[in-house]
C-alpha positions in Angstrom: 0.0 0.0 0.0 3.0 2.3 0.6 3.9 2.2 -3.1 0.3 3.2 -4.0 0.5 6.2 -1.6 3.8 7.3 -3.1 2.4 7.1 -6.6 -0.7 9.1 -5.5 1.4 11.8 -4.0 3.5 11.9 -7.2 0.4 12.3 -9.4 -0.9 15.1 -7.2 2.5 16.8 -7.5 2.3 16.8 -11.2 -1.3 18.1 -11.5 -2.3 20.7 -9.0 -6.0 20.2 -9.9 -5.9 16.8 -8.1 -7.7 17.3 -4.8 -7.6 13.6 -3.7 -6.5 10.2 -4.9 -8.3 7.1 -3.6 -7.7 3.4 -4.1 -10.5 0.9 -4.5 -10.2 -1.8 -1.8 -10.4 -5.5 -2.4 -8.1 -5.3 -5.4 -4.7 -4.7 -3.8 -3.1 -8.0 -4.9 -4.3 -7.8 -8.5 -4.7 -4.4 -10.2 -5.1 -1.3 -8.2 -7.6 1.3 -9.4 -6.5 4.8 -8.4 -9.3 7.3 -8.6 -8.3 11.0 -9.0 -10.7 13.7 -7.8 -10.0 16.9 -9.6 -11.0 20.4 -8.5 -12.8 21.5 -10.5 -14.4 18.4 -11.9 -13.5 17.7 -15.6 -16.2 19.2 -17.8 -16.9 15.7 -19.2 -15.5 12.2 -19.3 -13.5 12.8 -22.5 -11.6 15.7 -20.9 -11.1 13.5 -17.7 -9.5 10.8 -19.8 -7.2 13.3 -21.5 -6.1 14.5 -18.1 -5.3 10.9 -17.1 -3.5 10.3 -20.4 -1.3 13.3 -19.6 -0.5 11.7 -16.2 0.2 8.3 -17.7 2.5 9.9 -20.3 4.4 11.6 -17.5 4.8 8.3 -15.6 6.3 6.8 -18.8 8.5 9.8 -19.4 9.8 9.9 -15.9 10.4 6.1 -16.1 8.8 5.4 -12.8 9.1 1.8 -11.8 5.8 0.8 -10.3 5.8 -2.7 -8.9 2.0 -3.2 -8.8 -0.2 -3.1 -11.9 -2.6 -0.1 -11.8 -5.2 1.8 -13.7 -6.1 5.4 -13.3 -9.7 6.6 -13.1 -11.4 9.8 -12.1 -14.6 11.0 -10.6 -17.1 13.6 -11.7 -19.6 14.3 -9.0 -20.6 10.9 -7.5 -19.6 8.9 -10.6 -16.2 7.1 -11.1 -15.0 6.6 -14.6 -12.5 3.7 -15.0 -10.3 3.1 -18.1 -12.1 -0.1 -19.1 -15.3 1.9 -19.7 -16.9 0.9 -16.4 -18.8 3.7 -14.6 -19.6 3.2 -10.9 -20.6 5.3 -7.9 -18.3 6.6 -5.3 -18.6 4.5 -2.2 -17.1 3.9 1.2 -15.0 1.0 -0.2 -12.4 3.5 -1.3 -9.3 4.2 0.7 -7.9 7.8 0.5 -4.2 7.5 -0.4 -3.5 11.2 -0.9 -3.6 13.5 0.9 -2.4 11.4 3.8 -4.4 12.5 6.8 -2.9 9.8 9.1 -1.2 11.2 12.3 
């Protein structure tokens, strides 16, 4: 989980519109879905996917070695848009990875 927190912090450092990054629980061993919440929300899902494409390109350009497979998604309002085309609702099964409010 620490690697996911580090990646979330890195993403937020690259795009100051990111207000929060959450991870969907129950998938930690397989593929991690990181959900970015932007402020303001993207004006539509196409724009949201372009914002994520920018982040993915930056990950590739910076040659970050990420040990765990992951996908990036984003939220607009109460909906979460995942890269496989799945749309789901925000729920309590998400763990906030950034900002880290642990004390």
